[in-house]
N, C-alpha and C positions, 0 to 999 in steps of 0.2 A: 705124617698127620695131613690130613685131606681142608682143605673147606670146606665149616659151615654152612656158607649159602649154595657154595657153586659146586661144590663133591671136586673141585679142579687137587692139587699137588698142593699147600703148601711152601713155602720154602723159606730161608734164613735167612730177616733180613735188621738191619744196625736199626735200631732205636731210641738214639740217646745213648748210646755208648751200650746195651743191652741186642743181644741175637734173640727176636722173637719171631713170630710166624709171618706173613705173608703174600696174600692171594696175588697173584702177577695178573691175573683175568679178575676181577673183580676190584684188586687195591685195595680190600678188608683184609684186616693186621691182628690175629686173634696170639691177647696176652697169657699166659698162663698165671698162677698167683702171683711164685717169686718173681716173674718179671710184673708184672702189675707193683710190686714194693721197688724194683731197681726202679723202673724209668719214674713214679713219681715220687723216688728220691731225687734224684740226678734236675728231674726238668721240674722242675716247684707246683708251673703251675699248671701240669698235669692233675687232674685228682685221683683221688686213692679210690678205687673203686672195690676192694676190699672191704673197705671201711661202711660205703652207702648201698642206707635203707633203704627200700625207692619207696616209696609214695604214690606215683603215678603207674603201673601196672600198662604193657602197652601186646602188642600182639607176636610172634614170632612163629617163623616155615624155618627156625635155620634146627640148628642139633646138634651138639658136641661131641667130633671126633672122636674123643679119647673116652664118650662113659658111653657113647651114641643115645643122649636122653635129651627130650630137646628145652635147647635153654629157656633163658626166663629172658622176655622182652621186660624195659621198662625205663623212667625217664631219668638222669642222674643230673641233678642239677648240681652249675658247680661257683654259681654266685650270678657270673656274668654269662653263660650261656649256660642254656642242657644241651650233656648229649643224650643222643639212643642209642644202650646198650642192652647187646645178651651177653647171658651169665650162668653157667653150668650152675644146678641147684644142686651139681655133684663133687665136683675132681674146682671151684669156684675158677674156674677159666672165665674170659674172657673176648667181645667180640670186637670193634666195633668197625665202624662203617669207614672209605676213604675221607667221604664227609665228616665222616667227626673230629680224627685228628686236626683238621684239618682247622674244623672250627673250633677250638682249646687254640691252636697256635693265633689264629687270625685274635684273637678276642689276649689272649698271650702278649703278642706286639702291641694291640690300644694300649692294658697297663703301662705297661711299659711306655707309650708316651704321654702317659699324662692321661689321659683320656679316659672315661667308663665309658662302658655304652652303656645307652637308655639302655632304661625293660623294654620289651614287644611291643605292651598294650599302649605307652607311647609312640615306638616306633609306628601300628597298624593309624591310630591317630591320627598322626602328622600321615603319613597317603594317605589313609581317609578325604581329608583337610585340602591339601590337594587334590585326591582326583573330583574333589566334590567343582573342585570352583573348573575347569575343564567338563562337567558334565553341562553347570552352570551354566556357562560360555555355548555350551553343545547345543543346548535344551534353547537361548534364547536364538542362534544361528537358525534356525529352525523353522522359529515363528515365525523371524523378522523375513524369510525366505517364501515360503506357505504367505506371510501375508504380500508379499510383492509380488508375486503370484499370483494371488485371487485380487489383487488389486489393475492385475496387468490381462487375466483376460475379461 
């Protein structure tokens, strides 16, 4: 079986006790429906993507290696984060980019520490506030520099 993204051969690799398809080239993971059930049972933070009812769809260029049909791309909300998922509409297999598994792992560690991740909107507002202070400071600095140059000339 080949990778739906880069068409390189998939190798079987351990993911929480289950041997699933892994692409050494792009580090993506292919999970068949049985794999999803086993992984979500062994890894409680891992979402059961078989039950996913995607609200927001997204484009994908990947093709299922088994069925040769285009994968459906969608956003899967896990509560703590949102995964970018591609699923085969025919066989139910799921493709996850390497970053998606890392995201589940990071949020799982935060949940175990007791810290809840703030919503993305709050993170963005905080970031913009910090950036706004720097922008204001830069503008004030430029205005002062121009004023000094005008005064000196």
